[in-house]
C-alpha positions as CSV (number, residue, x, y, z in Angstrom):
1,X,-57.6,-65.3,59.3
2,X,-60.3,-67.8,59.3
3,X,-64.1,-67.1,58.2
4,X,-66.9,-69.2,58.5
5,X,-69.9,-69.0,56.4
6,X,-73.0,-71.1,55.9
7,X,-74.0,-72.0,52.4
8,X,-77.5,-73.1,51.6
9,X,-77.8,-76.6,50.4
10,X,-79.1,-77.1,46.8
11,X,-82.2,-79.1,46.8
12,X,-83.9,-80.5,43.7
13,X,-87.1,-79.8,45.3
14,X,-86.7,-76.3,46.6
15,X,-84.2,-75.1,44.0
16,X,-81.3,-72.5,44.9
17,X,-81.4,-70.2,47.7
18,X,-79.2,-67.1,47.3
19,X,-78.7,-65.4,50.9
20,X,-78.1,-61.5,51.1
21,X,-76.2,-59.9,54.2
22,X,-78.3,-57.3,55.8
23,X,-77.2,-53.6,54.6
24,X,-75.4,-55.1,51.5
25,X,-74.3,-52.4,49.0
26,X,-73.1,-53.6,45.5
27,X,-72.5,-51.4,42.5
28,X,-71.2,-52.5,39.2
29,X,-70.0,-50.6,36.0
30,X,-69.4,-52.1,32.7
31,X,-66.7,-50.5,30.7
32,X,-65.4,-51.5,27.2
33,X,-63.1,-54.1,28.3
34,X,-64.1,-54.6,32.2
35,X,-66.5,-55.0,34.7
36,X,-65.7,-52.9,38.0
37,X,-67.5,-54.3,41.1
38,X,-67.7,-51.9,44.2
39,X,-69.2,-53.3,47.5
40,X,-68.9,-52.8,51.1
41,X,-68.1,-55.8,53.4
42,X,-71.8,-57.2,53.5
43,X,-71.9,-56.9,49.7
44,X,-68.7,-58.7,49.2
45,X,-69.8,-61.4,51.9
46,X,-73.0,-61.8,49.7
47,X,-71.2,-62.1,46.5
48,X,-69.0,-64.8,48.0
49,X,-71.9,-66.6,49.3
50,X,-73.6,-66.7,45.9
51,X,-70.5,-68.0,44.2
52,X,-69.8,-70.7,46.7
53,X,-73.5,-71.6,46.4
54,X,-73.3,-72.0,42.8
55,X,-70.1,-74.0,43.1
56,X,-71.6,-76.9,44.9
57,X,-71.5,-80.2,43.1
58,X,-75.2,-80.9,43.1
59,X,-76.1,-77.5,41.4
60,X,-76.9,-77.9,37.7
61,X,-74.4,-76.6,35.4
62,X,-76.6,-74.0,33.7
63,X,-77.8,-72.6,37.1
64,X,-77.1,-68.7,37.3
65,X,-78.3,-65.5,39.0
66,X,-79.0,-62.2,37.2
67,X,-78.1,-59.4,39.4
68,X,-80.2,-56.5,38.9
69,X,-81.7,-53.4,40.9
70,X,-84.5,-55.8,42.0
71,X,-82.7,-59.2,42.6
72,X,-82.3,-58.7,46.5
């Protein structure tokens, strides 16, 4: 299977843009020795895009995103 996705290009002037898929659902639980992530298809696609966005060579090393209830 081949999947094509567009990743927003990083710009020093505009910073980084994280794209959320419509109707995404993501839940996370932190346990003693693990993090459990539960998500629907749109949530998983959103997470994949965010990671690929951060992986661009032009993105500064310390760039990050805090996932909170309000980060969408």
